[in-house]
C-alpha positions in Angstrom: -32.4 -24.6 -34.0 -29.7 -25.2 -31.6 -31.3 -27.5 -29.4 -32.1 -29.9 -32.3 -28.6 -30.0 -33.6 -27.4 -31.0 -30.1 -30.4 -33.5 -29.7 -28.9 -35.0 -33.2 -25.4 -35.4 -31.9 -23.7 -38.1 -29.7 -24.1 -37.8 -25.9 -20.4 -37.1 -26.0 -20.9 -34.5 -28.4 -24.1 -33.1 -26.6 -21.9 -32.8 -23.3 -19.1 -31.0 -25.0 -21.3 -28.6 -27.2 -23.3 -27.7 -23.5 -20.1 -27.0 -21.8 -18.9 -24.7 -24.2 -22.5 -22.8 -24.4 -21.8 -22.6 -20.3 -18.5 -21.1 -20.7 -19.9 -18.8 -23.3 -22.8 -17.4 -21.1 -20.3 -17.4 -18.2 -17.6 -15.2 -20.0 -20.5 -12.6 -20.7 -20.9 -12.0 -17.0 -17.2 -11.9 -15.7 -15.9 -8.6 -14.6 -13.6 -7.2 -11.9 -15.4 -6.7 -8.7 -14.2 -4.8 -5.8 -15.6 -3.8 -2.3 -14.6 -0.4 -0.9 -15.9 1.2 2.4 -15.3 5.2 3.0 -13.3 5.5 6.4 -12.3 8.4 8.5 -8.6 8.4 9.0 -5.7 10.7 10.0 -2.1 11.5 8.3 0.6 12.8 10.0 2.6 15.9 8.0 6.6 16.1 7.9 6.2 19.1 10.6 4.2 16.7 12.7 0.5 18.1 12.4 -1.9 15.7 12.2 -4.7 16.2 9.7 -8.0 14.6 9.4 -8.7 12.7 5.9 -11.3 10.5 4.2 -10.1 7.5 2.3 -11.1 4.1 1.0 -10.3 0.7 2.2 -10.4 -2.3 0.4 -12.2 -5.5 1.6 -12.4 -9.1 0.6 -15.9 -9.6 -0.2 -19.5 -8.2 0.7 -19.6 -9.3 4.5 -17.2 -6.2 5.0 -15.5 -8.5 7.7 -11.9 -8.2 6.4 -10.5 -4.9 5.1 -7.5 -3.1 4.8 -6.9 0.1 6.6 -8.2 2.9 4.6 -5.6 4.8 2.8 -5.2 8.2 0.7 -5.4 7.5 -2.2 -7.3 4.6 -2.2 -6.6 1.0 -3.3 -5.5 0.9 -7.0 -7.8 -1.0 -9.0 -6.7 -3.1 -11.8 -9.6 -4.2 -14.5 -8.0 -7.3 -16.2 -7.5 -7.5 -19.7 -10.4 -9.0 -21.4 -12.9 -7.7 -18.7 -15.2 -4.9 -20.0 -17.0 -4.7 -16.6 -16.4 -3.2 -13.5 -18.4 -3.3 -10.4 -17.4 -1.7 -6.9 -19.5 -2.1 -4.2 -19.4 0.6 -1.6 -20.4 1.0 2.0 -20.0 4.3 4.0 -18.3 4.4 7.5 -17.3 7.8 7.8 -17.1 9.1 11.6 -16.8 12.4 13.2 -19.2 15.4 13.7 -19.3 16.0 9.9 -20.2 13.3 7.8 -21.9 13.1 4.1 -23.1 10.1 2.0 -20.8 9.5 -0.6 -20.8 8.1 -4.3 -18.4 6.7 -7.1 -17.6 8.1 -10.5 -14.9 7.5 -12.9 -14.5 10.7 -14.9 -14.0 9.4 -18.9 -16.1 6.3 -18.4 -19.6 6.1 -19.4 -22.6 5.9 -16.5 -26.6 6.4 -16.7 -26.5 9.6 -14.8 -28.7 9.2 -11.3 -28.2 13.0 -10.2 -29.1 13.7 -6.6 -30.4 17.2 -5.7 -30.4 19.3 -2.8 -33.6 20.6 -1.5 -33.3 24.1 -3.4 -32.7 21.8 -6.5 -29.0 22.2 -6.5 -27.3 18.9 -7.7 -25.2 17.5 -4.7 -24.3 13.9 -6.3 -23.8 12.8 -10.1 -25.1 9.4 -9.0 -26.9 7.2 -6.3 -25.4 8.0 -3.1 -24.1 5.7 -0.2 -25.7 7.2 3.4 -23.0 7.0 6.1 -24.4 3.8 8.2 -21.8 1.6 7.8 -24.7 -0.9 6.8 -26.0 0.2 3.4 -24.1 -1.5 0.4 -24.8 0.5 -2.9 -23.6 -1.1 -6.1 -21.8 1.0 -9.3 -21.4 -0.8 -12.6 -19.2 0.2 -15.8 -20.4 -2.2 -18.3 -18.1 -0.6 -20.8 -14.9 0.0 -19.4 -12.2 1.6 -21.6 -8.7 1.1 -21.6 -6.3 3.7 -19.9 -6.0 5.4 -16.8 -8.4 7.0 -14.6 -9.3 8.3 -11.4 -12.2 6.8 -9.6 -13.6 9.7 -6.9 -16.4 10.4 -5.0 -19.2 11.8 -7.2 -21.2 13.4 -3.9 -19.9 17.2 -3.2 -16.6 16.6 -5.0 -15.1 19.9 -4.0 -15.3 18.6 -0.6 -15.0 14.9 -0.7 -12.1 14.6 -3.0 -10.1 16.9 -1.3 -10.7 15.0 1.9 -9.3 11.9 0.3 -12.0 9.8 -1.5 -10.2 9.1 -4.7 -8.0 6.5 -6.4 -6.5 5.1 -9.6 -8.0 2.6 -11.8 -6.6 1.0 -14.7 -7.3 -1.5 -17.9 -4.6 -2.4 -20.4 -5.5 -3.4 -23.8 -3.1 -6.5 -23.7 -0.6 -7.7 -21.6 2.0 -5.2 -20.8 0.7 -2.9 -23.3 -1.6 0.1 -22.2 -3.3 1.0 -25.6 -1.8 -1.6 -27.9 1.9 -2.5 -29.1 3.1 1.3 -29.7 2.6 1.5 -25.7 4.2 -1.6 -25.0 5.9 -1.7 -21.4 8.3 -3.6 -19.5 7.4 -1.7 -15.9 5.1 1.1 -14.9 4.4 3.5 -11.8 1.5 5.6 -10.5 2.3 9.5 -10.0 -1.0 10.7 -8.5 -0.6 14.3 -7.8 -2.8 16.0 -4.9 -2.9 18.7 -2.0 -4.0 19.5 1.5 -5.9 22.3 2.6 -5.1 22.0 6.4 -8.1 25.2 7.2 -10.5 23.1 5.1 -9.5 19.6 6.9 -10.0 21.2 10.1 -13.2 22.5 9.8 -14.6 19.2 8.6 -12.9 17.5 11.6 -14.2 20.1 14.0 -17.7 19.6 12.7 -17.8 23.3 11.5 -17.7 23.0 8.1 -20.9 24.5 6.4 -21.2 27.0 9.1 -21.0 31.1 8.5 -17.5 32.6 9.1 -15.9 33.2 11.4 -17.0 30.0 13.2 -16.6 27.8 10.0 -16.6 27.8 6.1 -19.0 27.4 3.6 -17.1 26.6 0.3 -13.6 26.1 -0.7 -13.6 29.4 -2.5 -10.6 30.3 -0.3 -9.1 26.8 -1.0 -5.3 27.3 -0.1 -3.6 24.2 -0.1 -0.1 24.0 2.1 0.8 20.3 1.6 1.5 18.8 -1.8 1.5 14.9 -2.3 2.6 12.4 -4.9 0.9 9.2 -4.2 -0.4 10.3 -0.7 3.0 11.5 0.8 4.8 14.7 0.7 8.5 14.3 0.4 10.8 13.8 3.1 14.3 12.9 2.7 13.7 9.7 3.9 10.9 8.8 1.5 11.2 5.9 -0.8 12.2 5.5 -4.4 9.7 4.7 -7.2 10.9 1.8 -8.9 11.5 2.6 -12.6 12.6 -1.0 -13.5 16.1 -1.8 -15.2 18.2 0.2 -17.6 17.2 0.4 -21.2 13.3 -0.7 -20.3 10.6 1.1 -21.4 8.7 2.6 -18.3 5.0 3.7 -18.4 4.1 6.4 -16.4 0.6 6.9 -15.3 0.0 10.8 -14.3 -2.9 11.5 -12.4 -4.5 14.6 -10.6 -6.9 14.7 -8.0 -5.9 18.4 -6.3 -7.9 21.2 -7.6 -4.7 23.4 -9.2 -2.7 22.8 -12.2 0.7 21.0 -11.9 3.4 20.6 -14.3 5.0 17.2 -13.4 9.1 17.4 -15.0 11.5 14.5 -14.8 14.8 16.0 -14.2 17.4 14.1 -17.2 14.5 12.4 -19.1 12.6 13.1 -21.9 8.9 12.0 -22.1 6.8 10.9 -24.8 3.2 11.7 -23.9 1.0 8.7 -25.5 -2.4 9.5 -24.1 -4.5 11.7 -22.3 -7.8 11.1 -20.1 -8.0 7.5 -21.4 -7.8 8.8 -25.1 -4.4 7.5 -26.8 -2.5 10.2 -29.5 -2.3 9.1 -32.9 1.3 10.0 -32.5 3.3 10.3 -29.2 4.7 14.0 -28.0 7.8 14.6 -27.0 8.2 16.5 -24.2 10.4 17.5 -20.6 7.1 18.2 -18.9 3.7 18.1 -19.0 0.3 20.1 -17.8 -1.8 18.2 -15.3 -5.0 19.7 -14.7 -7.4 19.0 -12.2 -9.0 15.8 -12.8 -6.6 15.3 -15.7 -4.9 11.7 -16.1 -1.9 11.6 -18.8 0.3 8.4 -20.1 4.0 8.7 -20.9 6.6 6.5 -22.1 10.3 6.9 -20.6 13.4 4.9 -21.0 15.4 5.4 -17.9 18.9 5.7 -19.0 21.5 5.7 -17.4 21.2 4.2 -14.5 20.6 6.1 -11.4 18.1 8.3 -9.8 16.0 10.6 -11.8 13.8 13.6 -9.7 10.3 13.9 -10.6 8.7 17.4 -9.4 6.3 19.8 -9.9 7.8 23.2 -12.1 4.9 24.8 -10.5 6.9 24.9 -7.3 4.5 22.9 -5.0 7.7 22.1 -3.0 7.1 22.9 0.7 5.5 20.9 3.3 3.6 23.8 5.0 6.2 26.8 4.0 9.2 24.4 5.1 11.1 23.8 1.7 12.7 20.4 0.3 9.0 19.0 0.4 6.0 18.6 -1.5 5.6 17.3 -4.7 8.9 16.0 -5.1 9.7 12.0 -5.8 12.7 9.9 -7.4 12.4 7.5 -10.0 14.9 4.6 -9.3 16.4 2.0 -12.3 19.5 1.1 -9.7 19.9 -3.0 -9.7 18.6 -5.0 -6.6 21.4 -4.9 -4.2 21.1 -6.3 -0.5 22.9 -3.3 1.6 22.7 -5.0 4.8 26.6 -5.9 5.7 26.5 -7.5 8.9 24.4 -8.5 11.9 24.5 -8.4 15.5 25.4 -11.5 17.8 23.0 -13.5 19.9 23.3 -14.9 23.4 21.9 -18.2 23.7 18.5 -18.1 25.9 18.3 -14.6 25.2 15.8 -12.9 22.7 17.9 -12.0 19.6 17.2 -8.0 18.8 14.9 -8.2 16.1 16.8 -7.3 12.7 15.5 -5.9 9.3 17.4 -6.7 6.3 17.7 -3.7 3.8 18.1 -3.6 0.2 17.9 -0.9 -2.6 16.8 -1.0 -6.2 15.2 -3.5 -8.1 11.2 -3.1 -9.0 8.3 -3.7 -6.7 7.5 -5.7 -3.3 10.4 -7.7 -2.2 10.8 -11.0 -0.8 13.5 -12.6 1.6 14.6 -16.0 2.4 17.7 -18.2 3.4 19.1 -19.4 0.3 21.9 -21.7 1.5 23.5 -22.6 5.3 21.1 -22.0 8.4 20.0 -19.4 10.5 21.3 -20.3 14.3 18.7 -22.4 16.0 15.5 -20.7 17.3 15.7 -17.7 14.8 13.9 -17.2 11.8 13.9 -15.0 8.5 10.2 -13.4 7.4 9.1 -13.2 4.4 9.6 -9.1 5.1 13.2 -9.8 5.9 13.1 -9.5 10.0 15.3 -12.0 11.9 13.5 -12.6 15.1 13.7 -15.9 17.7 15.6 -16.7 20.8 19.1 -18.6 20.1 19.3 -22.4 21.5 23.0 -23.0 20.8 26.2 -21.3 20.6 28.5 -21.0 17.5 29.2 -19.3 14.2 26.4 -19.7 11.9 27.3 -18.9 8.2 24.2 -18.8 5.7 23.2 -16.6 2.4 20.1 -14.4 2.2 18.5 -13.9 -0.7 16.0 -11.0 -1.7 13.2 -11.2 -4.9 11.6 -8.7 -6.8 10.1 -8.2 -10.1 13.3 -7.4 -11.8 15.1 -10.5 -10.4 17.1 -11.7 -7.3 20.6 -10.6 -5.2 22.2 -12.6 -2.6 24.4 -11.8 0.0 26.5 -14.1 2.7 26.0 -13.3 6.2 26.8 -14.7 9.6 25.5 -14.9 12.9 27.6 -15.1 16.2 25.8 -16.8 19.3 27.7 -16.9 22.6 26.7 -18.1 25.8 26.3 -15.3 28.7 28.0 -15.6 31.8 26.1 -18.3 34.2 24.8 -16.4 37.0 22.4 -17.3 39.9 19.7 -14.9 40.1 18.1 -16.2 43.5 19.0 -13.5 46.0 17.2 -14.6 49.2 15.3 -17.8 50.7 12.2 -18.0 52.7 13.0 -19.0 56.4 12.0 -22.3 58.0 10.7 -23.3 61.2 12.0 -26.8 63.2 9.7 -29.7 62.5 7.6 -28.0 59.8 7.9 -29.0 56.1 10.2 -26.0 54.4 8.4 -24.7 51.5 9.8 -26.3 48.3 12.0 -23.6 46.6 13.6 -23.7 43.2 16.7 -21.7 42.6 17.3 -19.8 39.3 20.3 -18.9 37.1 20.7 -17.5 33.7 23.3 -17.4 30.9 25.2 -20.9 30.2 24.2 -23.6 28.1 22.8 -27.0 28.5 21.4 -28.5 31.5 22.4 -27.3 34.9 23.5 -29.0 38.0 23.2 -27.6 41.7 25.0 -28.2 44.6 26.3 -26.6 47.9 30.5 -25.5 47.8 30.3 -23.7 51.2 28.0 -24.3 54.3 25.6 -26.6 54.6 21.8 -27.6 53.7 21.0 -27.6 57.5 19.8 -30.6 59.3 16.8 -32.1 57.3 17.0 -29.8 54.5 18.6 -31.5 51.5 19.3 -29.8 48.0 18.8 -31.5 45.0 
């Protein structure tokens, strides 16, 4: 029927209808696609202990030739608005004396189960596994992705592999700036992923003694006792960066996730929380609370309005607040809605011909990644400012150079006038000795050297003589 209609139209109309048909067919196959690789890595804790972990690296395509370093948690995966299909291609590059096949599941999202069993009949994996050969690529597809916040994780031996670090956040919005619809509209968002580390378990995996009977090894996580408590993969230290909370008065969406094996109670000091969804299922009415019960494997979505301006502690009321028994650590971080402000007040001077000390500009507040540039004036010749805010190079001319630097993030732009004074170093002859000569034999051409000063250098003899037949130029 459609073919007859197309043939009855003009050529232009036929081409137009064909284009519509092609676009319609193409849109049905559009979806988010990612390439992940399981890797072995180490993480240094605040007490300098080094813990072996497993994490996911994100790669650009199916060649797996270009990948980011593996992280714990793994990279956040975002399914664009309008897409309902998610495809994750997985390779397994775990290394060490103890490695296992891995897989991927997203609790709360529908898949067709394909359990893998051990020889004794017990289920080892919820779905098809990827062997640890760094060559086999297994594709996992979800064709009816629901909106919300979810945890993606290994579906193989999850009591060990999730604890080792094979997890991350995946999100899909109902519309731009709306988690589940107009009632959950937000201007800024933040991920708060709670997890734990039991160094005994990690140590046995690293040593290859997991699965061996005590006292040599351990055979399960029955005696699981975490010592390090993490938010977004990091235990708190005073130098830890703040999490952006947008600007004052904006709605902030907080996506809480738990990849640990213990119950946690996130609390934000000084702010009320409007809980809007649980495990990707929106509530008919929000729940107004000041703390949340975050069970293992659970996700919660909440809206807060960060008012007044300042920093707001987020912590675990169940007191996962230590770094291996040392206080002032663990599951603690700060939300900040402070305005974007450049905090660098002065810059070191430079010397012509001498490498400038690499200097990083700093800023506080704002929201999201920051990009730096020079908005007025110019740096001294030979110096550059990177987008990351680092000044490097070698000055080529003396003088006082005034310029304005600019930093930009999702909250706006901040500027600040700065200056660098470049001086000329003292002119110093660095040649300390000369080779000897032989009468009647050509003298070896020798170049005198000097540092400092500015511009071309002219040499002459001011005391003594160059010797018969030995000129200086």
